[in-house]
MMTF fields as JSON, N, C-alpha, C and O atoms, coordinates in Angstrom:
{
  "mmtfVersion": "1.0.0",
  "mmtfProducer": "UNKNOWN",
  "numBonds": 391,
  "numAtoms": 392,
  "numGroups": 98,
  "numChains": 1,
  "numModels": 1,
  "chainsPerModel": [1],
  "groupsPerChain": [98],
  "chainIdList": ["A"],
  "bondAtomList": [4, 2, 8, 6, 12, 10, 16, 14, 20, 18, 24, 22, 28, 26, 32, 30, 36, 34, 40, 38, 44, 42, 48, 46, 52, 50, 56, 54, 60, 58, 64, 62, 68, 66, 72, 70, 76, 74, 80, 78, 84, 82, 88, 86, 92, 90, 96, 94, 100, 98, 104, 102, 108, 106, 112, 110, 116, 114, 120, 118, 124, 122, 128, 126, 132, 130, 136, 134, 140, 138, 144, 142, 148, 146, 152, 150, 156, 154, 160, 158, 164, 162, 168, 166, 172, 170, 176, 174, 180, 178, 184, 182, 188, 186, 192, 190, 196, 194, 200, 198, 204, 202, 208, 206, 212, 210, 216, 214, 220, 218, 224, 222, 228, 226, 232, 230, 236, 234, 240, 238, 244, 242, 248, 246, 252, 250, 256, 254, 260, 258, 264, 262, 268, 266, 272, 270, 276, 274, 280, 278, 284, 282, 288, 286, 292, 290, 296, 294, 300, 298, 304, 302, 308, 306, 312, 310, 316, 314, 320, 318, 324, 322, 328, 326, 332, 330, 336, 334, 340, 338, 344, 342, 348, 346, 352, 350, 356, 354, 360, 358, 364, 362, 368, 366, 372, 370, 376, 374, 380, 378, 384, 382, 388, 386],
  "bondOrderList": [1, 1, 1, 1, 1, 1, 1, 1, 1, 1, 1, 1, 1, 1, 1, 1, 1, 1, 1, 1, 1, 1, 1, 1, 1, 1, 1, 1, 1, 1, 1, 1, 1, 1, 1, 1, 1, 1, 1, 1, 1, 1, 1, 1, 1, 1, 1, 1, 1, 1, 1, 1, 1, 1, 1, 1, 1, 1, 1, 1, 1, 1, 1, 1, 1, 1, 1, 1, 1, 1, 1, 1, 1, 1, 1, 1, 1, 1, 1, 1, 1, 1, 1, 1, 1, 1, 1, 1, 1, 1, 1, 1, 1, 1, 1, 1, 1],
  "groupList": [{"groupName": "UNK", "atomNameList": ["N", "CA", "C", "O"], "elementList": ["N", "C", "C", "O"], "formalChargeList": [0, 0, 0, 0], "bondAtomList": [1, 0, 2, 1, 3, 2], "bondOrderList": [1, 1, 2], "singleLetterCode": "X", "chemCompType": "L-PEPTIDE LINKING"}],
  "groupTypeList": [0, 0, 0, 0, 0, 0, 0, 0, 0, 0, 0, 0, 0, 0, 0, 0, 0, 0, 0, 0, 0, 0, 0, 0, 0, 0, 0, 0, 0, 0, 0, 0, 0, 0, 0, 0, 0, 0, 0, 0, 0, 0, 0, 0, 0, 0, 0, 0, 0, 0, 0, 0, 0, 0, 0, 0, 0, 0, 0, 0, 0, 0, 0, 0, 0, 0, 0, 0, 0, 0, 0, 0, 0, 0, 0, 0, 0, 0, 0, 0, 0, 0, 0, 0, 0, 0, 0, 0, 0, 0, 0, 0, 0, 0, 0, 0, 0, 0],
  "groupIdList": [1, 2, 3, 4, 5, 6, 7, 8, 9, 10, 11, 12, 13, 14, 15, 16, 17, 18, 19, 20, 21, 22, 23, 24, 25, 26, 27, 28, 29, 30, 31, 32, 33, 34, 35, 36, 37, 38, 39, 40, 41, 42, 43, 44, 45, 46, 47, 48, 49, 50, 51, 52, 53, 54, 55, 56, 57, 58, 59, 60, 61, 62, 63, 64, 65, 66, 67, 68, 69, 70, 71, 72, 73, 74, 75, 76, 77, 78, 79, 80, 81, 82, 83, 84, 85, 86, 87, 88, 89, 90, 91, 92, 93, 94, 95, 96, 97, 98],
  "secStructList": [7, 7, 1, 7, 7, 7, 3, 3, 3, 3, 3, 3, 7, 7, 7, 1, 1, 2, 2, 2, 2, 2, 2, 2, 2, 2, 2, 6, 1, 4, 4, 4, 1, 7, 7, 7, 4, 4, 4, 1, 6, 6, 7, 6, 6, 3, 3, 7, 1, 7, 2, 2, 2, 2, 2, 2, 2, 2, 2, 2, 2, 2, 2, 6, 6, 7, 7, 3, 3, 3, 3, 7, 6, 6, 6, 6, 6, 1, 7, 6, 6, 6, 2, 2, 2, 0, 0, 0, 0, 0, 0, 2, 2, 2, 2, 2, 7, 7],
  "xCoordList": [-23.8, -24.591, -24.966, -23.85, -26.01, -26.784, -27.708, -28.581, -27.504, -27.477, -28.8, -29.702, -28.69, -29.842, -30.092, -29.332, -31.337, -32.137, -32.097, -32.505, -31.325, -32.157, -33.675, -33.797, -34.448, -35.582, -35.87, -35.576, -36.891, -37.207, -39.104, -39.918, -39.509, -41.041, -40.858, -40.094, -41.66, -42.656, -43.984, -44.753, -44.2, -45.813, -45.569, -44.59, -46.164, -46.798, -47.851, -48.914, -47.577, -48.545, -48.444, -48.112, -48.368, -47.839, -48.63, -48.902, -48.885, -49.465, -48.266, -47.126, -49.068, -48.424, -47.375, -46.271, -47.301, -47.257, -46.918, -47.738, -45.672, -45.194, -45.767, -45.904, -47.153, -48.086, -49.487, -50.271, -49.411, -51.076, -50.7, -51.516, -49.368, -49.208, -49.36, -49.873, -48.795, -48.733, -50.766, -51.27, -51.463, -52.765, -53.819, -54.654, -53.101, -53.897, -53.276, -53.934, -51.928, -51.844, -52.363, -53.003, -51.941, -53.107, -54.499, -55.224, -54.666, -57.07, -57.236, -58.202, -56.129, -57.048, -56.664, -56.881, -56.006, -56.214, -57.096, -57.261, -57.621, -58.908, -59.778, -59.415, -61.111, -61.845, -61.428, -61.831, -60.882, -60.722, -60.065, -60.509, -58.885, -58.141, -57.671, -56.552, -58.535, -58.6, -56.875, -56.511, -56.242, -54.676, -54.862, -55.534, -54.054, -54.034, -53.17, -52.369, -52.847, -51.664, -51.063, -50.297, -50.797, -49.859, -49.402, -48.49, -49.781, -48.372, -47.996, -47.558, -47.896, -47.29, -45.955, -45.121, -46.188, -45.533, -43.317, -42.9, -42.592, -41.278, -41.4, -40.529, -41.802, -41.872, -41.103, -41.289, -39.954, -38.908, -39.435, -38.756, -40.459, -40.746, -42.054, -42.384, -43.077, -43.829, -43.212, -42.487, -44.053, -43.065, -44.069, -44.905, -43.649, -45.525, -43.974, -42.904, -44.868, -44.216, -44.653, -45.42, -44.108, -44.509, -43.613, -42.785, -44.331, -43.333, -41.507, -40.538, -41.718, -40.04, -39.551, -39.134, -39.709, -39.533, -39.233, -38.14, -40.561, -40.952, -39.756, -39.429, -39.097, -38.255, -37.015, -36.34, -36.714, -35.389, -34.963, -33.837, -35.963, -35.303, -35.102, -33.934, -36.0, -36.016, -34.639, -34.06, -34.141, -32.8, -32.191, -31.883, -31.773, -30.794, -30.623, -29.589, -31.921, -31.949, -31.422, -30.657, -31.632, -31.261, -29.189, -28.442, -28.935, -27.343, -26.302, -25.106, -27.416, -26.549, -27.284, -27.358, -27.558, -28.054, -29.289, -29.655, -29.919, -31.648, -32.033, -31.615, -33.126, -33.446, -34.882, -35.842, -34.611, -36.534, -37.344, -37.223, -38.567, -39.543, -40.551, -40.964, -41.197, -43.097, -43.061, -42.603, -43.881, -45.523, -46.433, -47.553, -46.177, -47.624, -48.655, -48.598, -50.236, -50.938, -51.762, -52.507, -51.913, -52.824, -54.029, -55.217, -52.276, -53.473, -53.572, -53.793, -53.391, -53.335, -53.664, -53.098, -54.622, -55.355, -56.833, -57.3, -57.078, -58.494, -57.998, -58.777, -56.42, -56.457, -55.758, -54.683, -56.154, -56.125, -55.59, -55.817, -54.743, -54.196, -52.446, -51.676, -52.028, -51.017, -50.911, -49.788, -51.82, -51.403, -51.259, -50.968, -51.502, -51.511, -50.409, -49.536, -50.456, -49.203, -47.207, -46.122, -47.838, -46.706, -45.603, -44.436, -47.184, -46.583, -46.591, -45.423, -47.382, -46.924, -46.256, -46.674, -45.665, -44.526, -43.606, -42.393, -44.296, -42.564, -41.896, -40.823, -42.576, -41.848, -40.946, -39.715, -41.966, -41.159, -39.137, -37.926, -39.587, -39.193, -37.487, -36.675, -37.562, -36.721, -35.753, -34.574, -37.095, -36.128, -35.79, -35.785, -35.44, -35.251, -33.396, -32.406, -33.688, -32.424, -30.951, -30.891, -30.305, -27.916, -28.316, -27.525],
  "yCoordList": [-46.416, -47.109, -47.934, -48.022, -48.804, -49.407, -50.939, -50.688, -51.612, -53.236, -53.675, -54.057, -53.502, -54.039, -53.53, -53.457, -53.122, -52.171, -53.707, -54.86, -52.927, -54.111, -53.247, -52.023, -53.945, -53.787, -54.765, -55.958, -53.761, -54.523, -55.142, -54.533, -55.955, -55.748, -55.992, -56.833, -55.153, -54.854, -54.891, -54.542, -55.55, -55.948, -54.395, -54.437, -53.428, -52.78, -52.926, -53.391, -52.495, -52.32, -51.079, -50.92, -49.438, -48.501, -48.271, -49.359, -47.73, -46.836, -46.764, -47.211, -45.829, -45.138, -45.834, -45.506, -46.283, -47.371, -49.278, -49.937, -49.616, -51.283, -51.678, -52.777, -51.573, -52.819, -52.483, -53.237, -50.835, -51.032, -51.429, -51.782, -51.227, -51.862, -53.682, -54.202, -54.248, -55.612, -55.684, -56.544, -55.228, -55.656, -55.816, -56.639, -54.174, -54.491, -55.198, -55.352, -55.515, -56.406, -57.73, -58.345, -58.516, -59.913, -59.887, -60.746, -58.002, -58.395, -58.271, -58.791, -57.505, -57.784, -58.608, -58.243, -59.922, -60.128, -61.523, -61.965, -62.18, -63.21, -62.384, -62.273, -61.632, -62.089, -60.337, -59.188, -60.706, -58.95, -59.97, -59.8, -61.137, -61.747, -62.675, -62.795, -63.935, -65.143, -66.138, -67.253, -64.856, -64.992, -65.54, -64.955, -67.27, -66.894, -66.388, -66.813, -65.283, -65.167, -66.057, -65.72, -67.588, -68.448, -68.782, -69.582, -68.329, -68.735, -67.352, -67.246, -65.747, -64.476, -65.871, -66.548, -65.839, -65.734, -66.342, -67.4, -65.269, -65.626, -64.873, -64.125, -64.986, -63.469, -62.474, -61.774, -62.486, -60.662, -59.589, -58.628, -59.786, -58.697, -58.508, -57.786, -58.599, -57.967, -57.301, -57.722, -55.797, -55.118, -54.1, -53.325, -54.416, -53.419, -52.867, -53.336, -51.138, -50.224, -49.06, -48.797, -48.438, -46.343, -46.107, -46.75, -45.01, -44.436, -44.258, -44.388, -43.973, -43.539, -45.132, -45.328, -46.142, -47.778, -47.923, -47.823, -48.197, -47.803, -48.008, -48.964, -45.935, -44.958, -45.875, -46.321, -46.144, -46.245, -47.605, -47.716, -48.753, -49.867, -49.612, -49.755, -48.879, -48.372, -48.556, -49.26, -47.534, -46.178, -47.389, -47.75, -48.417, -49.52, -49.902, -49.593, -50.898, -51.282, -50.438, -50.975, -49.003, -48.412, -48.182, -47.762, -48.363, -48.35, -49.899, -50.086, -50.591, -51.345, -51.777, -52.661, -50.371, -50.793, -50.48, -49.795, -50.995, -50.788, -50.001, -49.055, -49.492, -48.469, -48.374, -47.73, -49.315, -49.444, -50.123, -51.296, -49.733, -50.255, -50.745, -49.818, -52.044, -52.179, -52.73, -53.829, -51.507, -51.674, -53.028, -52.938, -54.251, -55.045, -55.014, -55.738, -54.206, -53.505, -54.413, -53.947, -56.26, -57.219, -56.661, -56.381, -56.789, -57.199, -55.499, -55.52, -54.384, -53.545, -52.916, -51.884, -53.666, -52.984, -51.946, -50.812, -53.049, -52.513, -51.389, -50.882, -51.044, -50.867, -49.076, -49.214, -47.93, -46.881, -45.513, -44.333, -46.158, -45.402, -45.665, -44.9, -46.823, -47.383, -47.204, -46.857, -47.35, -47.059, -44.725, -43.973, -44.49, -42.644, -42.437, -41.669, -43.282, -42.629, -43.094, -42.522, -44.757, -45.051, -43.738, -43.464, -42.841, -42.553, -40.797, -40.51, -39.825, -38.869, -38.868, -37.83, -39.34, -39.69, -40.571, -40.6, -41.29, -42.063, -41.868, -41.339, -42.286, -41.43, -40.216, -40.211, -38.928, -38.064, -38.75, -38.688, -39.029, -39.884, -39.794, -38.88, -41.407, -41.659, -41.086, -41.159, -40.363, -39.155, -38.061, -37.209, -38.002, -36.054, -36.897, -36.269, -38.395, -38.558, -38.657, -39.203, -38.111, -38.065, -39.476, -40.176],
  "zCoordList": [40.863, 39.786, 40.982, 41.494, 42.027, 42.57, 41.567, 40.737, 41.718, 41.213, 41.47, 40.725, 42.946, 43.634, 44.803, 45.769, 44.688, 46.193, 47.66, 47.524, 49.152, 49.705, 49.984, 49.919, 50.212, 50.938, 51.656, 51.581, 52.861, 53.589, 53.825, 53.131, 54.494, 54.721, 55.859, 56.333, 56.473, 57.896, 57.8, 56.905, 59.256, 59.906, 60.86, 61.605, 60.87, 61.981, 62.638, 62.225, 63.799, 65.158, 65.547, 64.372, 66.283, 66.173, 67.41, 67.916, 67.778, 69.262, 70.147, 70.026, 71.39, 72.019, 72.925, 72.489, 73.513, 74.175, 73.353, 72.714, 73.656, 73.155, 73.638, 73.099, 75.499, 75.594, 74.643, 74.067, 74.773, 73.814, 71.919, 71.068, 71.775, 70.771, 70.394, 69.403, 71.427, 71.572, 71.972, 71.249, 72.577, 72.591, 71.2, 70.825, 70.55, 69.701, 68.122, 67.093, 68.336, 66.991, 67.262, 66.41, 69.211, 69.511, 68.927, 68.424, 69.285, 69.295, 67.379, 66.821, 66.574, 65.076, 64.229, 63.074, 64.38, 63.307, 63.206, 62.068, 64.212, 64.502, 63.672, 62.501, 64.106, 63.019, 62.31, 62.49, 61.857, 60.46, 59.187, 58.051, 59.452, 58.313, 58.254, 57.756, 58.869, 59.68, 59.527, 59.155, 60.089, 60.496, 61.667, 62.516, 62.002, 63.984, 63.893, 63.06, 64.626, 66.191, 65.978, 65.075, 66.37, 65.889, 65.098, 65.302, 63.423, 62.355, 62.252, 61.106, 63.068, 63.636, 64.427, 63.826, 65.474, 66.185, 65.908, 65.436, 66.384, 65.762, 64.234, 63.789, 64.009, 62.628, 63.134, 64.13, 62.108, 62.609, 61.628, 61.265, 61.306, 60.789, 61.196, 60.255, 61.883, 62.571, 64.036, 64.937, 63.687, 64.851, 65.503, 65.038, 66.756, 67.851, 68.488, 68.876, 68.245, 69.642, 69.172, 68.245, 69.877, 70.143, 68.109, 67.464, 67.893, 66.66, 66.774, 66.025, 67.864, 68.262, 67.659, 66.518, 68.68, 68.351, 66.746, 66.188, 66.142, 65.268, 64.005, 63.303, 64.176, 63.446, 63.85, 62.923, 64.962, 65.553, 64.897, 64.412, 64.879, 63.626, 63.139, 62.778, 62.466, 60.462, 60.169, 59.342, 61.284, 61.021, 61.149, 60.013, 62.172, 62.392, 61.204, 60.611, 60.414, 58.714, 57.818, 57.018, 57.672, 57.014, 57.414, 56.531, 58.099, 58.867, 57.951, 57.726, 57.708, 57.366, 54.98, 54.127, 55.235, 53.817, 53.487, 52.532, 54.292, 53.659, 53.324, 53.991, 52.083, 52.029, 51.804, 52.226, 50.935, 51.23, 51.546, 51.194, 52.359, 53.975, 53.057, 52.361, 52.747, 52.632, 53.464, 53.779, 54.197, 54.319, 54.596, 54.092, 55.291, 55.301, 55.875, 56.868, 55.678, 56.372, 55.808, 54.946, 56.167, 56.209, 57.545, 57.702, 58.541, 59.62, 60.667, 61.878, 59.991, 60.139, 58.427, 58.066, 57.475, 56.768, 57.954, 57.854, 58.904, 59.63, 60.752, 61.561, 60.664, 61.86, 61.204, 60.621, 61.257, 60.526, 61.27, 61.003, 62.372, 63.602, 63.606, 64.187, 62.888, 62.557, 61.196, 60.828, 60.265, 59.012, 59.059, 58.129, 60.055, 60.034, 60.423, 60.021, 61.388, 62.128, 61.579, 61.674, 60.888, 59.603, 59.167, 59.444, 57.952, 57.174, 57.865, 58.128, 58.148, 58.882, 60.368, 60.881, 61.025, 62.734, 62.256, 62.461, 61.596, 61.6, 60.25, 59.961, 59.71, 57.699, 58.111, 58.075, 58.611, 58.049, 59.62, 59.406, 60.326, 61.801, 60.69, 60.543, 60.037, 59.067, 58.063, 57.716, 57.732, 56.65, 56.694, 55.806, 57.88, 58.379, 59.436, 59.81, 59.558, 60.862, 59.487, 58.385, 60.021, 59.028, 58.597, 57.965]
}
């Protein structure tokens, strides 16, 4: 019986390349939700990358006991591509991994 569930929060921005994900991350916040990028610097829950990179990061956390991931899409709430890719591409990658 598990008494404590290890949960990890993440703020993803997902694109086909790392560079594009970082560009979108930097472009989204200001006008959309008034969160200055400077407030996000050093935030380890900010993940930018390809679907494969995001899945690889999640799998690394699974190996050390994190089974639940909560995606905060405040910044990406205006980013349908991140939401759709997280659900339709990344999630199946993580679920099918051994």
